[in-house]
N, C-alpha and C positions, 0 to 999 in steps of 0.2 A: 433426169440423170442426177442433177444436183441434189434433189430430195433423197434419192436412193443412197447416194454416197454419204449424206449426212446421217441417215438412219444407221448405216453400217458402222460409221465411225463411233457413234454413241454406244452402239452395242458392244464394240470392241473395248471401249473405256470401262463400261460396266463390268465386263468379264475380267479385265485386268485388275480393277479395283477390288472385286470380290476375291480374286486369287490372293492379292496382297493381304487383305484382311484375314483370310483363312490362314496364311503363313504366320502372321503376327500372333494370332490367337494360339496357333500351335506352339510357337516359341514360348509364349507366356505360360502355357500349360507345362511345357518341358522344364522351364527355369524355376518355377514356383516351388518352394519347399516350405512346409508349415513351420512356423517359428517355434523353437523349443525354449522353455523357461527352465534352465538347469539351475539347481540350487544345491547347497550343502547344508546339512543339518547337524545339530548336536542335541543330545538328550538333556532335558531339564532335570536337575538334581539339586538336593540340598548339600552344600559343602562349605568349607571355610572361606570367608571373604577377607581379603587383605585391604582393610580400610587405610587410605593414605592421606597424609598431610604433606603438601608440597610447598616448599619454601625456597627463597633465594638467600644465598649467603656469600661469605667471603672467607678465603683461606688466609690464615696467619701462621707464621713460623712459631714453633714451640719455644725456640730460643733465637734471638736476633740481637746482635750487638755491633756497635760502631767501634772498630778496632783502631787504636792510635798508638804511636810510639810514646813511651813515657820519658824518653831522653830527647834532648835537642841535638840535632846533628844533620848531616847531609845524607840523603838517601842514595845508597851505593848499589843496591841490588834488589830486583823484584823477582820472586821465585814462582809466582802463581799468576793465573789469568782469571778473568771473570767467568763464573760458571763452573769452576774447578772444585771438585770435592776434596777436602783436606781432613786430616786426622788431628786430634788434640795433640798439641806439642810440636806440630810441623812448622818449620820456619817459612813465614810468608814473605818477609823482606828483611833487608839488613841495612844498617847505617854504616858510614865510613868509620871503621874501627880504629884506624890509626889516630884520628883526631881524638876519639874518646879515650884511647889508651894514653895519649899524652896528658890529657886532663886528669886521668886517674893517677898517673905517676906523679904529676905535679902536686896533686892534692895529698898524695902519700908523703912526699918530701916535706910539705908544709906541716903535716901532722907530726912527723918525726921532730921537726924543729920546735914545734909547740911543746912536745913532750920534754925536750931538753930544757926549754925555758921553764916549764913547770917544775922540773926536778930542782933547778937552781933556786926557784922561789920557795919551794918546800923546805929546802935546807935552811933558808933564812928564818923559817918559823920553827926549826928544830925537828922537821919531819923528813922522812925519805919517801920516795915515790912508791915504795913497796908497802908502806903502812898508812895509806890514806884513810883507812877505815877508822883510825883513831882520831882523825881531825874532826873538830866540830863542824856540823853541816853548814852553818852560815859562813865560817871561815873558808871552808873548802870551796864553796860556791864562788866566793869572791876571788879566790886565787885562780880558779879555773877560768873565770871570765877575764880577769886582768891579764893573764898570760896568753890569752887567745886560744887556749887549749880546747875550750868548748866549741868555738867556731871552726877551728881546724878539724876537729873530730866530725862535726856534721858535714863539712865540705868533703871530707874523705869518704864518708859513707854514701853521700849522694853521688860522687864520682864513681864509686864502686858499683852502685846500682845501675848507673847509666851505662857503664862499660859492659856489665853483664846482660843488660837488656838491649844491646845493639841489634840482636836478632829478635824480630817480632814473631812470636809464636802464637798459633791458634789456641784459644782458651777452651775450645770444645770442637767436637766433630761437626763439620758444616760445609756449606758451599759459599764460595767467594762471590761477592757482588759489589758493584759500585766502587771500583778502585778510583780514588781521586788523586793519589800521590803521583809525583813525576820524578823520574830519576834526576839526581844531581841537584835537587832543590831541597830546601829546608824541610825537615820532617814535621809531621803533625798527624792528622787523621789519614789513615791509609785505605781502609775498605770497610765494607759491612760483611759480617759473617752470619750466615743463616743456617740454622739447623733444620733441615727440611725432610729428614727421613720419617719423622712423625710430625704431623701438622695439626693445628687447631682449625676448626671450621666454626665460624660465628654466624648465627642466624637468629631471627626473631619469630616468635609466635604471638598470636593474639591471646589476651587474657582468658578468653572463652575456650581456648585450646589447651589451657594449662594442664588439665587432667589427662590429655592425650599423650603427653611426653613425660618420661621419667629417666632418671640417671641409670645408666647401664643398658639403655635401649639401643638396638641396632638401627642405623640409618644408612641410606644409600646416597652416594655423592657422585655427581657427574659434572664435569666442567662444561660451561656454555660453548667453548670452542669445539668440543667433540662429545656429544651426548651419548655416543656409543660406548664411551668409557664409563665404567661403573665400579666404584670402590665402596667397601663397607667400613663404616666407622661406628663409634660408640659414643653416646651422650655421656659427658663427664661432669657437667655442671649446669644448673639452671638458676639464673639470678632471681632471688626471691623478691624482686621489686618490679612493679609495673611502671613503665615510663609515661611521659606526657601524651604519647600517641596510643596508649593502651596496649603496648607490646612488652614482651618478656624476652630477655636475652638468653640464648641457649648456646652452649659450647659443646662441640663433639670433637673427638680425636680420631684421626685416620692415619693409617700407615701409607706413606707415599710410595707409589710404584714408579715415580719419575714423571708422571703425567700432570702433576699439580705444581703450581708455582706460588710463592708467597704473594698475596694480594689478588689472586685469581678469583673471578666470580664463578660460583657453582650453584647447581640446583640440588636441594636436599629433599629426599623422600623419607618420611617417617611412617612406619606401618604398625598397625595393630591387627590382630587376627580376631575375626568375629565368626564363631562357628554356626552351622546350621542356617545358612542363607540360600535363597534361590538366586543363583548367579548365572548370568549370560554374558557373552561377548558384547562389546559396545556396538558392533556392526549389526546385531540382531534387532536393535531398537531404532525405529524411524519416527519422524514427526509428520503426522498427517492431520490437517485441519487443526493445527496447534495442539494436538494431543499425542501422547506417546503410545505407539502401537508396535506389535511384532506379529510375525506370521508363524502359525503352527503347521506342520506338515501332517496331513491326514489322508490316507488312501489316494495319493497322487494329486491332492488339491492343497492350495494355500488358504488357511483360515485366518482371517483378520481378527486380532485379539488386542483389546485395549489393556494397557498396563500402567503402573506407576513406577518411576525410578526412585528408589529409596535412598541409595548411596551409589557412589561411583569411585573408581580409581582410574589409573591411566589406561587400562585395557578392558575393564569389566564394569557391569552394573549389577546391583542388587535390585530385584524387581518384585512386584506383587501384582496380582490381577486387579484391574479396575472394575470392581463388581458393579458399580453404579452404571457403567456402560455395557454391562453384560460380559465382561471379561472373565475367563476361566482358565486356570492353570493347574496342572497336576504333575507330580514327579513322574518322569518318564516321557512326558510330551516331547516330540521332536520339534525343536525350534530351528527355523531357517535362519542361518547366520551369514549367508552370502547369496547373491543372485536375487535379492529381495527388493532392490531399489524401484523397480517398475511393476511390481506385483499389485494385484488387486485382490479383493476377497473372492474366494472360491475360484481361483485361477488354476488351470491345469499346469503342473510342474513335474519335472523329472529330476531324480537325484543324479548329481554329477558323479562320474566314476572317480 
């Protein structure tokens, strides 16, 4: 009986195991889908290539000046804030005018007194104050100095200038920066005024790149803080001197749209157009076995092709066939530009919709 039961149990296990294997095989057959290699292609053609020179540079204001009061006095009013755009002639700040007015009036009285003293002294010499042109120059100078008329006149003119300059005005259109003055303290330096509507961009090139750049050439400028911003500038000058590092200073001018600040670091792209070049996207070229290759699409297959990269910019390569490795390229060839990372030679591929 025991032997019979053992044989029956074994037979049952075999039947159960066979059933589970058949079920798993069936599921595998149901779930399996042949892998598709979907790719996108672009035709190879001769066209203009934008050769680029990429440099780092710094923005400088076209005009930048430290603004100070010419008169001594107490700061009574500040009319601007840092970052504010002001126009030429606009009042930035004002001194206490009452104090300056008193000094002006006092200097005026002293000058009038000196005039009367001068008139009396001229009479002693037989002259009147209305005919000073007839007085010999050396005599006239001595009289003016001895009577204090010269000193009083200079003091009056200085007080007049101080009184008229109690209002500090912007010497040019610009943006206010770095206010250092404090209300009710003695005047002096007030702020820095920056003209930033048009900015200079300073960058350096190697002496071997000298012929690549010329005055009047367009450049593209992007700040490091946001490289999605792109402004177009123009080369305005090239320093005809090579420094100790083998570099040449170049200056470009750019119209500011508000995204650039004085002193900001930027990236500059200088471009020249080279016609009739075989150009492909950078994504088309791969490195395999330390060599540059791409894949051509021919009748639903990927064909491995060795190439040389001749030039590059930020998005494209100029290429030529590596004939020593059997590479061949012709205008109109369909070049695989995406979906090519895991391809091999003569792999079945499908064009992505």
